[in-house]
C-alpha positions, 0 to 999 in steps of 0.5 A: 500500500502506498503512503498516500493510500495509508494516510487517506485510510488513517484520515477516513478512520479518524473522521469516522471515529470522530463522527461516531463520538459526536453521535454518541454524545448527542442527547437522544432522550425523546422530548417530554410532554408534561401533563399537569392536572391543576386540581388535587385529584390523584384519581383524575390524573391516574385516569388520564394516564391510563387512557394516554398510556394505552394509546402510547403503547399501541402507537396511536400516540407517538412513541418518540415522546415521553409523557409525564404526569403531575397532580397539584398539591391539596395541602397547598389549598388546590381544590379537588375539582375545578367548578368555577372561575374562583377555583381556576384562579386559585388553582392557577396561582398555587400551581404556578407558584410551585413551578416558579419556585421549582417546588415539584416535590408536592406535584410528583404524585402519580408522575410516571414517564411512559416511554413506549414499547420498543425502548432500547436499553440505552434509552432506559439508562439515559432516562435513569441518568435524568433522575429517573428510577426504574419502576417495575421488575428489573428482570423484564426486557426493554419491551416491558421495562418502559414505565419509569417513575420520575423522582423530581419532575422538572419543568425545565426537563420538559419541552411542552406542557398540557394543562389538563383542565377543561376551562379557559385556565389561566395557568396556560398563559401564565406558563407561556409568559414565565417559560417562553421556551415551552409549548403550552396548551390547555385541553379546551384549546386543543379540543376546539381545534380538533373538533373543527377538523371534523367539518361539522358543528360541534358542542361541549358537554361539561360538568356543572352549570357554573363552568358554562360561561367560562368555557364559552368564553374560552371557545370564543378566545380560540375561534371568535364570537358568533362562530356558526359551527359552535352549538354551545355548551351543555352541563350535565349537572355533576362536578368532576369529583362526582363523575365516579359516584352514583354511576346510574344517576350520573350516566343518565345526566350525561346521556341527557346532556349528550342528546341535547347537543345532538338535537342542536345539530352537533356532529362532534361532542367535546368531553368538557372535563378531563375525567369524562374519557370513559363516558365516550361510548355512553355519549355515542349511544345517547346520540344514536337515539337522536339518529345522530352519529357523532365524533367524540373529542377528548381534549387530553388526547387531542392536546398530546397529539397537537403538542407532539406535532409542534415538537416534531416540526422543530 
């Protein structure tokens, strides 16, 4: 081999090694969407987590993101159910103060990072280096070892935040101002944008009457006043904390409210509470009695999809 050929080979080898070293040093940790439940109901957080995890594992939510969940601190005075404007303001102030002070200790209940099936051992190790501890049987393979518990959720480790309260919740705008590097949505915004894509009229099924005006104002903030495709908001008459109680009575109230929206011409019905996800089939059935087939929009799912698309577009 000539000297020049040997030198060229050495140079190629050095370039390849440098490229591999640079590639290995890259942070390939998937971006994180932090789902913030701004009320103090851990049960509601876990219900959202279960719905999203099912979609995450099946691939209907991108496996190229992490999902983390936090619940607001009831000991700080955060209400267990947000039922009016005063609850919204109280919740937004207390949760934002915890975020501003870096005090996520109180917010970490039920906070689980879902990586998605097929995560490599290298990914799992990287997550552990980011203050994550393995949750589950360490003998399981990487396909099963995908649920990791975050010791200290940190908003600065997240790239996007979904405020999981169906209202014109002030926390979303507060975070946009205080943390401008984040992509932030609340689930009302996400649900309305998703419902518009259905092409027909849409309405919102919410919990209590005291939330109706605030929700209508939130819709107007997204699409403007007098939008002909919005048929309005109907309250079932039960608060978020009561959705899992008195099941027979609650199902009847939800069915009646859904039927009213269908009779107004709604072709898409938005679930106006993060805890309503398991009522989708009941709502469809109620609308069929009005001879209407509807699309059900879950704002939590819609929000994760929209934020994922925003993160992937960068």
